[in-house]
Structure formats: structure tokens, C-alpha cells
N, C-alpha and C positions, 0 to 999 in steps of 0.2 A: 654807129654801127652795135647792134644786137645779135648777140650768139647764142644760143641755147645749148648748154653742155650738161649731158647725163651721165653718171656711173652707173655701170650692172654692176650687181653683186650676186655672190652665191646663194645666200638664203632669200632671194626675190626681194632685199631691202632697196628700193628703186627711187632714187631720191631727184628730182627736177627742179633746177631754179636757173635763174637769167642772170648773167653777168654782161653788164652793160658799161662798155667801154669806148673811147676812140680808137684810134690808130696809133696814137701815140702812146708807147706802153708807160709811161710817166702818169700819164691821165689816168690810164685803168688802175694804176696804184694807188694814186690819189682818191681815186671812187671807192676801191675797197677799203680805205682807210678808214675815209669818212663813214662809210656803210659801219664799220665798227664801232666808231664814235659818237652816231647819230643816237638820239633820244629814244628813237623807236626801234632799237635793236633787240629789244625782247619780243615783239610781236614779229620777228621772223619766223615764217611756217615754214616746215618741210612738206611739199607738196605729194599727196597720193596719185598715181598714175593708174589709169583705168587699164593701160594695157602693156606688155613687157617690154623693155625698151631694148634694141637691140646695140645701139650706138655705144661702144666702149668711150671712156675720156682719154683725151690724146693729150691733155696737159694736165698731167696728176698732181703735180705739185700745187697748181692753184684748185683743181675741182675737190682736191681731199680736205685743204686748208679750210676754204669755204663752206664744206659740209660740217667739218667738225665744229666751225665757230655757229654754224646753224643749230646743231643739234646741242648746244650749250643751252639755249635760251628754251624756254616752255611757255605757254599761253598764259596771260592775265586776261583772260576773259572769263566773267563770273557765270555769263549764261551758257558757256560751251557744256555739252554732255560729256560724261567721263568716257564714253565707249567712242565717240568723235575725236574725242581727245586723244586716246590711244591710237586709233586709227591713221590721225593726222602724224603722229610720231613714229608708230611702227607700222606703216600701212598693209606691207605682207604678213604681219604676225599673226593677224585674227585670221587670217586664212589657213593658217595650220593649227591640226589639231593639238600638236604636242606643245604649242605654244598659246593655244587659247585658253589652258589651264592656267596661264602667268597670267591673264585678263580677268578682273572680275565681272561678274555679268549684273552686278547690281544695280536697280534703278537710280538709286540715291545718288544725289548730287553732290561735290564737294562742299564744304564749310566756306572756302576761302578760295580766292582764286589762284594760289600756289598751293594746292591742297597736296597733300600727303599721297594720294591717289595719283594726281598729275605728275607728282616728281617721282613715283617709284615707276610708272609707266615710260617716262623720259629715261630714267637711267636704264631699264632692262632694253629700249631700244637702242641707247648708246652702247652698251656693252654689245650687244648681238652686232651691231654696226663695226666696233673695233675688230672683232672677230672676222667679218667679213673682211674689212680694209685689209689688214694682214694677209689674207689669201687669195685677193683680189690680181690679176693679172691684167696690164694694160699694152696697148697696141701704141707702138712708137711710131708716128708720122714725121719722119726725121726730114727735115729740110735744111736746117741753120746747126751743124755740128762743129762745137768747140773743142780743141784739141790744146789741153795744159800740157807744158813740157817743164822738167825740171832744168833750169838754166844754168846751174852751177856743172851739170854735168855733159861735157861738149859732146861725149858718144852718144848721148840721146838726139843731136841734131839730126845724126841721117836716120834714127828709128823714126822721128817725126816727119822726115820726107818720105820714107817708104810707107808709113802709113798714110800721108796725104796724097800720093802719087794712087795707092790702092783704092782710095775710096772714088779719086776724082776717074780713074778709069771704072770701076764697076758699078757705081752709083752715080749716073748723070745728073740725079734732080738735087743731089744735096750739095749744099755750099759749105767749104770747109774754113773756119775762120783760126786763124793759128795766132801766138804772140806778135806784138809789133815788132818786139826785140829782134826776131827772126827774119824779118822783112830784107835787110841790107847784108845780111850774116852769109858768108861766102860758104860755110860748111851747109847751111840749108839750101841755099843755090834754087832761091823760088824760081828765076828765070828759066832754069833747064827743065824746069817740071811742066812748063806748058809752052815750052819752046815748038813743040812738035803739033800742038791745036791752040788756037787763039780762044777758042771758048772756056778751055781749061782757068785762063789768066783771069776771067771775070767770077769763077768759082772760086777763087783763092783770095779770101780778106782775111783783114787783121784787126785784133782786139787789144783794148788795154783797160787798165781797172776803170778809168773813166766811163768808157764805152760799157762796160758789164753794168755798172750800176744807173747808167741808164736805161738800158733796156734789158733788164733782168728776166722778163720773161721772152725774149727774145729768142732764145736758143732752145732746141728740142733736146739736144744730149750733149753731154759733155764729157770728153776722154782725157784721162790725167795719165801722162808718163812720167813715173817716177815712185817715191814712197809715199809715207804716211803725210809727210812733211807738204807735199805738193796736193794732198786733197784739203789739208786744213787750210791751205793758200786760197783754195776755191772756195772754203767756207767763208773766208775773210772777205773775198770780193762780190760774194752774192748775199748781200745783208737782208734782202728779203727773200724773193721766190727764187728757188734753187731747182735746176732742172735735173734730171736723174742722171748721176756719178757713175760713170763705168771706170774702173780703176786698174790700170795693169801696173803689175810688182817690177819693178826695176829701181829699187832703193834697197836699204840696209834691214827696214821693217817693214812688216806686211800686215797688220792688224785690220787696215782700210782696203788694200789693196789684193785682191782674191784672184783676179785674173792673170794667167801666164801668158807674157808676151809671145812667146814661143810659137802660141796658136791663136794668135790674134785676128785672124784671118776667120777662121771657124767660128770664134765665139763672137764677132761682130755680124757675119753673116745671120747667127741666131737672134741676135738682138735685133737686129734691123728687120727682119723676115716675121718673127713670131712674137706672140705677147709673152711678156716678160714680167717678173716679180722682183719689185723695189723694198727695201726695208726703209721705214722711216724713220731716219736717227732724230732724237731729239737734240734742240739745243736751246743754251740759255742765252737771254737777254740779259745785257749788265749796262746800266745807267749807272755814269759817275757822278757823284753831285760833290762839289765845292763848297768849303763853309766861309762865309763872308763875317766881316764885322758886326756886332748886335746895331740894328737900327732903331730909333726911338719911333713907335707906331702911334701917331695921335687918337687913332680910333680907340686902340685898345690900350693906351693910356701908359706903356711899358716898352722896352727896348725887346725887340727881335729880330730871332737869328734868321738871317737869309742864305738859303743852299741854292745853290746853283748849277742846273744840269751842263755840264761841260761835253760828254762824250756819249754815245750808245757803241756797244760792242754785240753780237751774234757769236758765242763760242761754240765751236764742235766739240773741243775736249776740257779743259775746265777755264777757271779763271783762276788765278794764284794770289792771294795778300799774303806778303812775307817781310820780314823787317830788312831785308837789303843791306847794305853796305854800315847800316846801324848795328852798333857792338851792344846794345841794348833789347832784351827781351821784348817782343809786341804785345801790345795791350788790345785786343779786338773784342769788340761788343758783337754778338751775332744775335740779331733781333727774326723772330718770324711772326710775318702777319703783325708788323709793329709792336709785338710782346717780346721782351728780353727773354732768351733763351739760356746764354750763359756769357760769360766774359771767359776768352781764351787768352791764356798767358803760355804764348809758344812761340816757335819760330815762324809761325803762319798759320793759315788756313786754306786748303783746297776745296772750292765747290765745283764739283764736275759732275759729268752727264754720265749714263750710264757707257757710252761711245769711250768717253775718258778714263774710266775704270780701270783701263790696260796701261794709262800713260802713267803721269806722276802722281795721282794717287796711290795705284798699286807699289809702287816705291814707299811711299810715306806709310803702308801698311793697310790701306781700303781693299773691299772685298772685289771681286770681278761680280761684273753685273751683266746680264745679257743684252745686247746693244737696242733693241725694239721696246725694253721695257722701260717707261716715262717714269723717271724718279729723279731725285736730286740727290747726290752724294755729298757729304760733307767729312772731311778728311784733314785733322790736325797735324801740323809739321812740328815734332819734336816738341812735345806739349811737357810742360813743368809741372805734370801730374800724372800716376798711375790709371787712372779712372776715364780719361778723356780719351773713349772709344770714338772709330767712325760711326756715322748714324747717316742712315738713309732715309730721305723724306720725300715726301708726295709731290707731284707735278705740282699741284694745285696751290702750293704754299710759296709767299714771297718772303724771299730772305733779304736780310740788310746787314753789311759788314762795316761796322765804323770804328775808325781810330779814334781809341777813348781819348778824351780831355786828360785823363790822367795818365796818360802812356808816357813813358820817358822818352822818347822818340818818334820818327813819322815811320810809315810803311811804305812800301813799294807794292803797285799790283801790275800783274802779265794777264792778256789775254790770248790763251792758245800758244804761250809764249812769245808773244809779240806786243806790240804798244805798250811797253812798261813805262807806266809813269807813277810819281812821287804823291803819296797821301801825306796831306799835314792832319794835324788833332782836329779832328770833328769833320773830315773828309768822309765820306759813305760811300760804298758802292750797293745797287737796289740791284738784286739778281731773281728773276722770274723765268720759268719756261717760256721761250719763243714761242710765238704762233706761225713762225717760218721754219719747217722741220728740213732735214738734210737727206734727200732720197738716193739712195745707194742700188745699183741693180746688183741683184743677187746672183751669185755666181752658183751654190749651192744652198741646200737646207743647212748642212753642218759647217758652214763656212766661217763661224765663229769658233766652234769647237775644236775645228782642225787649225784655226790661227794662234790659240792659246797654247795647241799641243804644240805645235810646230816651232812657235816662237819662245813659249816658256817653258816647255816640257810638262804641261801641265799632269799632273797625276801618273806619270810613266815611273815606274820602278820595275825591277828584276823580279820576275814572278817566282814565288816559293816551288822548291823541288820536296819531291818526295825522297826518301832514305833507299830507296831500293837500288840507286846507281852505285851504292857502297858495298852491298851484297856480292859474293863470288857468285858465278853461274849456276852452281848447284842450289844455293838458295835462294836465287831468282825464280828458278822453275818452281821451287817447294812453294816459294810466297805466290806465284800466278796462280797454281794448282788451288790453294787454301782460300784464292781472292774470287775464284770463281764458285767455289762451294758455298760460300757466305753470300754470294748475291743469290744463289739459287735459294737457299734457305729464306731469305727476306723476301722472293717473290711468293715462294709457299705461303709464308706467315702473311702477306697482305692479302693473297687470296681467300684462307682460312676466316680473316677478320671480314673481308665483303659477303661471303657466305653466310656469317652470323648476322650482320648486319640487316640481310634481305632476310633471315628466319625473325628475327626480331621485329620487323616492321611487319612481317604477316601476323605475326601474334596480336601486336596491338592492333591491327586491323580489324580483327575478327572480335576482341574485345570492345572495341568502338560500336561494330554492329549490334551486339548481343545488349 
């Protein structure tokens, strides 16, 4: 089955490409992964479309991910003309007068296949596209809607039932998937929901983590009922592609849950009937490697250390490497792109995303980072030095945190606070920006500032007051009169200065003419 998908962007940067996949979502994912790993991925082209495209992308998490990967490549063809190369990567930029100045019109060809001109042109197109993606609104054609409920709170079972009933009544084309653990629960009472209509029974289905792992591109929208922990749980079960996430605040914290449940009907009508804007939150891909005893390699004639890939995690907040129950201080070697940055002697290290900057990293003294910024934050936990401060690194950098062979004890790692595992000496975690982002439906353009102001009282203090409230009534009247007179004097002085400037300009013009 072949499907042509397109994304229409504000600056008319239009990209058309083909997604070839079978009906099985697993086969589609394997096709995408094999395309990334193929030898010809440097020759992937962004095609110029002759006419504007009207179709909006309906699977934003797939199309945007594929588009970003394609724009990372630039042509290796030595015979390409520079202007045509520019057109192939920023097709509409050449038609704009303001953007023409950014593209040289020199007929000279680049010396090499990856010339500076091609590189600069590609970088220019990528920057424009990044701006456009952040402002792009998409149409959701929702057929399969997934609801994730915080199971620890029994009161949320009734709220889940209320949401399911409302969707089934008002949107006959939508199939609702709820947690399989609610299927036989008396509080959820699924049989009572569809007892009045047999067609509703076919539209209530159930999911479990195994089903989600096998059908990650199956769902069109995920609705969470809980707190930030519920959102982190969604990130853990969607290991690859993630559908848009709409989170209702029903927990203790609300950095990721910006929709109020009291108005869920109004908000869901807007989401299901209008174009929406999503925030692409960066995730980290963490690969855990185990060190085995060195074995003799006959080809190299010496013993070689063997590292085994044990597990892979995609985290939305942070990966934490700490000393755990070990009484000794941790000795962790931090590498960037296989180069040693530093050796941390501390209780541990936190490698966080911008989304995780409001979590454990903040408690350890890390800075706040806007969630849509693509960066990696490294924050030490109680370092035994005064100079080890948190550092923000680019997303293109690959980090490696290794338990030093000289360390007195072991270390422990956790991924978004879960899957805690012990690291022996020589074990390491390889950390890089995940190609699979986490799209959250935007409630308002100021939701991040509102959340840190609401949860952290960010920059809130009592305003300074004047001393006039300490004066008597008689002196307050005198003070008010003097203030008005001073304002009049300032206005008159400003007018006089403007008149003098005009006269000086006239004199200078006369001198210039003479």
C-alpha cells in the first residue's frame, strides 16, 4: 500500500514524499528504520512541488519525523548546479524577494560534493523549516482514540466512564480504547455504557502495553486523565512514534497537564473540529551497555573488552545515574562524542531534556529550559567540588556516562524514575536525542510560563510601594500637586528639545546645499 503525504507550511516550504508500508504497523516501522540505516540515505531528496498543496498532514508524528530526517541530508552529486541544489532543499525560498538575497547567484560550481555553499543552503532551509514546524497547525482525523487513566485513583474510573460515554454519543465514527484493566471493573461498568445500544459495544475496545508496542502508529489521539506521571507512562509505552497527547490535569503537579477537566467537553470539541498546534518535545534515547570480561582476539593478537547492549529506553524527563544504596561517592566518566569531558565525583548525574528541566534537575540546581528547545542538560547531584555547575549541550551531541573502573562502588540508573538497574564497573549508558519526539497538544501559547508561575511561583514577589501612604492627608494633597507640576515641566522641556532639534536639522540641510 502506497500513500502520499504532504505538509503545508506557512512560508510555503512544501515537502512531498512517499511513505511505503504495508497494513501492518510493525512492517511500516521496520521500513522506516531500514530507510534510516540504508547506505543511500545521503541521497534522499526533498522534492520541489510545482503547485501549492492543500492537504494537511494527518499523522504529524510520522511526517514531521520523516521530514526532519530527510532535511539532515544534503546532496553528494558533483554535477549539481548550486542554484538547483538550493531549490531542491528550500523550494519556495527562491521565489521570495526577501529570501533571494540569502542565496548567491554566482555561476561558479562548488569545489566538492559537500561544499560550503550546499551546506549553508541546507542549513538555511532547515532553519526556515524549524520555524514553520513550530507554527504549523494540523487537522486531526480521529478514528481511534486512546484513553490513559491513572489507575491508582479509583475516583478517576468514574471520570473515564463519563468521557467515554460523551465521545460515543457525540462522535459515532470514533472508536475508544481504554485500559484493559478496566474491562471487568465494577466501578467502570463497561456493560452499562453500551446496554442501550449494541453499536456502542463494538466501539469500546481495550489496550495493553503489548498492543501499543505493536501498533504505535494505530492511534490518532491519546487523552490522559491523571498527572505528570500518567504522561510519563504514555511516553514509556510508546517507544517509537507517539500520537498527539491531550492531558487533563487530575493529579498533584501540572507541568505537562494544561487542560482542565471541568471544561473537557469544550476543549475536546475544539480539538476534534479545528486545527491544532502541537509542541514537539524532545526525548532521549538511552542505550545500556554491559561490560564483559576481556577475551582474546586472534586477529588483533590481544584481549578485547566486549560490551553488550542490554536495553534501550526513550525518556521524556531524564535519565539519572546515582550511587544508590552504595555508601561511597560515585566516580562517573562523562564522554561527549567519544571524547572525555570530565570525571564526576558526586552522588550522581542527571541528564535531562528541556521538559525534564522542571523535575529532578530543578531540585538539583539545574536551570529552567523552554520545552520546545532542543538541548541536553547535564546536572550534577551533590558534586564534591564548587566548580561543577550544570551545563546545557546541543542535541547533536552523543553522551556516554560510564562507571569508572577506579570507582569504589557500583552505580544505579533510572529512566524517568522507573526501570531502576544497577551498573557495574565498566558499564555505561549511551545517551542521544531520540528521533521520536513527544507531541503534546498546546492549550495556550503561554502554558509553560503559566505552569511554572502556578507550580513554582516563578518570579512572584510583593510589588514595591511608594511612601505616600505614610503621609497625612494634607501632605498627600501637596505631594500630588507638586507631582503634576513636575510632569508639566518635563513635557515643556521635551517640547523645547524637539524644537531645537528641528532647527539644527534645518541649519545642517542649508549648509549641505551650499
